[in-house]
C-alpha positions as protocol buffer text, in pm:
chain_id: "A"
residue {
  index: 1
  type: MET
  ca { x: -2780 y: 9052 z: 10097 }
}
residue {
  index: 2
  type: THR
  ca { x: -2713 y: 9292 z: 10383 }
}
residue {
  index: 3
  type: TRP
  ca { x: -2646 y: 9099 z: 10702 }
}
residue {
  index: 4
  type: ASP
  ca { x: -2786 y: 9224 z: 11032 }
}
residue {
  index: 5
  type: GLU
  ca { x: -2534 y: 9021 z: 11225 }
}
residue {
  index: 6
  type: SER
  ca { x: -2228 y: 8790 z: 11158 }
}
residue {
  index: 7
  type: ARG
  ca { x: -2052 y: 8543 z: 11392 }
}
residue {
  index: 8
  type: THR
  ca { x: -1740 y: 8326 z: 11347 }
}
residue {
  index: 9
  type: LEU
  ca { x: -1825 y: 8005 z: 11519 }
}
residue {
  index: 10
  type: ALA
  ca { x: -1501 y: 7808 z: 11463 }
}
residue {
  index: 11
  type: GLY
  ca { x: -1199 y: 7819 z: 11232 }
}
residue {
  index: 12
  type: SER
  ca { x: -833 y: 7755 z: 11184 }
}
residue {
  index: 13
  type: ILE
  ca { x: -648 y: 7926 z: 10892 }
}
residue {
  index: 14
  type: GLY
  ca { x: -602 y: 7676 z: 10595 }
}
residue {
  index: 15
  type: GLU
  ca { x: -795 y: 7406 z: 10787 }
}
residue {
  index: 16
  type: TYR
  ca { x: -1172 y: 7489 z: 10832 }
}
residue {
  index: 17
  type: ILE
  ca { x: -1418 y: 7770 z: 10904 }
}
residue {
  index: 18
  type: ALA
  ca { x: -1772 y: 7793 z: 11029 }
}
residue {
  index: 19
  type: VAL
  ca { x: -1974 y: 8119 z: 11028 }
}
residue {
  index: 20
  type: ALA
  ca { x: -2338 y: 8225 z: 11089 }
}
residue {
  index: 21
  type: ARG
  ca { x: -2496 y: 8524 z: 10950 }
}
residue {
  index: 22
  type: ARG
  ca { x: -2845 y: 8663 z: 11040 }
}
residue {
  index: 23
  type: GLY
  ca { x: -3090 y: 8836 z: 10799 }
}
residue {
  index: 24
  type: GLY
  ca { x: -3409 y: 8944 z: 10984 }
}
residue {
  index: 25
  type: ALA
  ca { x: -3501 y: 8644 z: 11212 }
}
residue {
  index: 26
  type: THR
  ca { x: -3333 y: 8388 z: 10988 }
}
residue {
  index: 27
  type: TRP
  ca { x: -2978 y: 8249 z: 11043 }
}
residue {
  index: 28
  type: TYR
  ca { x: -2764 y: 8105 z: 10768 }
}
residue {
  index: 29
  type: LEU
  ca { x: -2480 y: 7880 z: 10881 }
}
residue {
  index: 30
  type: GLY
  ca { x: -2193 y: 7777 z: 10653 }
}
residue {
  index: 31
  type: ALA
  ca { x: -1893 y: 7553 z: 10721 }
}
residue {
  index: 32
  type: MET
  ca { x: -1617 y: 7413 z: 10502 }
}
residue {
  index: 33
  type: THR
  ca { x: -1297 y: 7211 z: 10535 }
}
residue {
  index: 34
  type: ASN
  ca { x: -970 y: 7151 z: 10352 }
}
residue {
  index: 35
  type: GLU
  ca { x: -870 y: 6815 z: 10209 }
}
residue {
  index: 36
  type: SER
  ca { x: -926 y: 6654 z: 10556 }
}
residue {
  index: 37
  type: SER
  ca { x: -1272 y: 6523 z: 10661 }
}
residue {
  index: 38
  type: ARG
  ca { x: -1374 y: 6649 z: 10996 }
}
residue {
  index: 39
  type: THR
  ca { x: -1683 y: 6696 z: 11224 }
}
residue {
  index: 40
  type: LEU
  ca { x: -1736 y: 7029 z: 11412 }
}
residue {
  index: 41
  type: SER
  ca { x: -1959 y: 7054 z: 11711 }
}
residue {
  index: 42
  type: LEU
  ca { x: -2113 y: 7400 z: 11692 }
}
residue {
  index: 43
  type: PRO
  ca { x: -2319 y: 7541 z: 11983 }
}
residue {
  index: 44
  type: LEU
  ca { x: -2628 y: 7719 z: 11861 }
}
residue {
  index: 45
  type: SER
  ca { x: -2623 y: 7966 z: 12154 }
}
residue {
  index: 46
  type: PHE
  ca { x: -2636 y: 8259 z: 11905 }
}
residue {
  index: 47
  type: LEU
  ca { x: -3003 y: 8174 z: 11844 }
}
residue {
  index: 48
  type: GLY
  ca { x: -3273 y: 8370 z: 12007 }
}
residue {
  index: 49
  type: SER
  ca { x: -3541 y: 8218 z: 12231 }
}
residue {
  index: 50
  type: GLY
  ca { x: -3787 y: 7967 z: 12101 }
}
residue {
  index: 51
  type: THR
  ca { x: -3751 y: 7684 z: 11844 }
}
residue {
  index: 52
  type: TYR
  ca { x: -3599 y: 7688 z: 11497 }
}
residue {
  index: 53
  type: THR
  ca { x: -3632 y: 7462 z: 11197 }
}
residue {
  index: 54
  type: ALA
  ca { x: -3276 y: 7370 z: 11072 }
}
residue {
  index: 55
  type: THR
  ca { x: -3268 y: 7276 z: 10708 }
}
residue {
  index: 56
  type: VAL
  ca { x: -2926 y: 7113 z: 10661 }
}
residue {
  index: 57
  type: TYR
  ca { x: -2747 y: 7074 z: 10328 }
}
residue {
  index: 58
  type: ALA
  ca { x: -2472 y: 6825 z: 10400 }
}
residue {
  index: 59
  type: ASP
  ca { x: -2216 y: 6618 z: 10206 }
}
residue {
  index: 60
  type: GLY
  ca { x: -2346 y: 6278 z: 10100 }
}
residue {
  index: 61
  type: THR
  ca { x: -2151 y: 5955 z: 10028 }
}
residue {
  index: 62
  type: PRO
  ca { x: -1896 y: 6033 z: 9754 }
}
residue {
  index: 63
  type: GLY
  ca { x: -1958 y: 5853 z: 9421 }
}
residue {
  index: 64
  type: THR
  ca { x: -1712 y: 5736 z: 9168 }
}
residue {
  index: 65
  type: SER
  ca { x: -1578 y: 6089 z: 9124 }
}
residue {
  index: 66
  type: PRO
  ca { x: -1438 y: 6276 z: 9425 }
}
residue {
  index: 67
  type: PHE
  ca { x: -1556 y: 6603 z: 9256 }
}
residue {
  index: 68
  type: ARG
  ca { x: -1921 y: 6493 z: 9250 }
}
residue {
  index: 69
  type: THR
  ca { x: -2020 y: 6457 z: 9608 }
}
residue {
  index: 70
  type: PRO
  ca { x: -2401 y: 6437 z: 9640 }
}
residue {
  index: 71
  type: VAL
  ca { x: -2590 y: 6660 z: 9875 }
}
residue {
  index: 72
  type: VAL
  ca { x: -2825 y: 6524 z: 10140 }
}
residue {
  index: 73
  type: VAL
  ca { x: -3104 y: 6760 z: 10271 }
}
residue {
  index: 74
  type: SER
  ca { x: -3256 y: 6700 z: 10612 }
}
residue {
  index: 75
  type: THR
  ca { x: -3451 y: 6902 z: 10865 }
}
residue {
  index: 76
  type: ARG
  ca { x: -3470 y: 6905 z: 11235 }
}
residue {
  index: 77
  type: THR
  ca { x: -3596 y: 7121 z: 11520 }
}
residue {
  index: 78
  type: VAL
  ca { x: -3336 y: 7303 z: 11738 }
}
residue {
  index: 79
  type: THR
  ca { x: -3307 y: 7562 z: 12009 }
}
residue {
  index: 80
  type: ALA
  ca { x: -3021 y: 7786 z: 12139 }
}
residue {
  index: 81
  type: ALA
  ca { x: -2941 y: 7511 z: 12398 }
}
residue {
  index: 82
  type: ASP
  ca { x: -2847 y: 7255 z: 12119 }
}
residue {
  index: 83
  type: THR
  ca { x: -2519 y: 7180 z: 11954 }
}
residue {
  index: 84
  type: LEU
  ca { x: -2507 y: 7098 z: 11588 }
}
residue {
  index: 85
  type: ASP
  ca { x: -2266 y: 6835 z: 11470 }
}
residue {
  index: 86
  type: VAL
  ca { x: -2140 y: 6929 z: 11131 }
}
residue {
  index: 87
  type: ALA
  ca { x: -1977 y: 6636 z: 10944 }
}
residue {
  index: 88
  type: MET
  ca { x: -1787 y: 6735 z: 10634 }
}
residue {
  index: 89
  type: ALA
  ca { x: -1624 y: 6522 z: 10359 }
}
residue {
  index: 90
  type: PRO
  ca { x: -1272 y: 6605 z: 10245 }
}
residue {
  index: 91
  type: ALA
  ca { x: -1291 y: 6951 z: 10070 }
}
residue {
  index: 92
  type: GLY
  ca { x: -1652 y: 6959 z: 10160 }
}
residue {
  index: 93
  type: GLY
  ca { x: -1889 y: 7154 z: 10379 }
}
residue {
  index: 94
  type: GLN
  ca { x: -2240 y: 7214 z: 10508 }
}
residue {
  index: 95
  type: ALA
  ca { x: -2501 y: 7491 z: 10485 }
}
residue {
  index: 96
  type: VAL
  ca { x: -2781 y: 7532 z: 10732 }
}
residue {
  index: 97
  type: VAL
  ca { x: -3079 y: 7760 z: 10726 }
}
residue {
  index: 98
  type: LEU
  ca { x: -3229 y: 7827 z: 11071 }
}
residue {
  index: 99
  type: THR
  ca { x: -3578 y: 7979 z: 11062 }
}
residue {
  index: 100
  type: PRO
  ca { x: -3793 y: 8052 z: 11361 }
}
residue {
  index: 101
  type: SER
  ca { x: -4073 y: 7779 z: 11396 }
}
């Protein structure tokens, strides 16, 4: 994939990272953390005008094995004025696809 635009949203070396990349009108947001669970509050100010559908792929409740964290998929409507709270399990992350509505 060739990206039209990339943005670093948050990060601390060895701790966590959150980036957003745009291909056409669709944005792809990815975040991951080290062994510490954490929640990042990420402003969506990089989005263009209008509304977007955010399809969120997030860490679910861990099962009996720490290496088999389920994925929970949800959707919501967002705009550039919103902030997305990204909750991550230890050694986990989130992926979000933001498509214009």
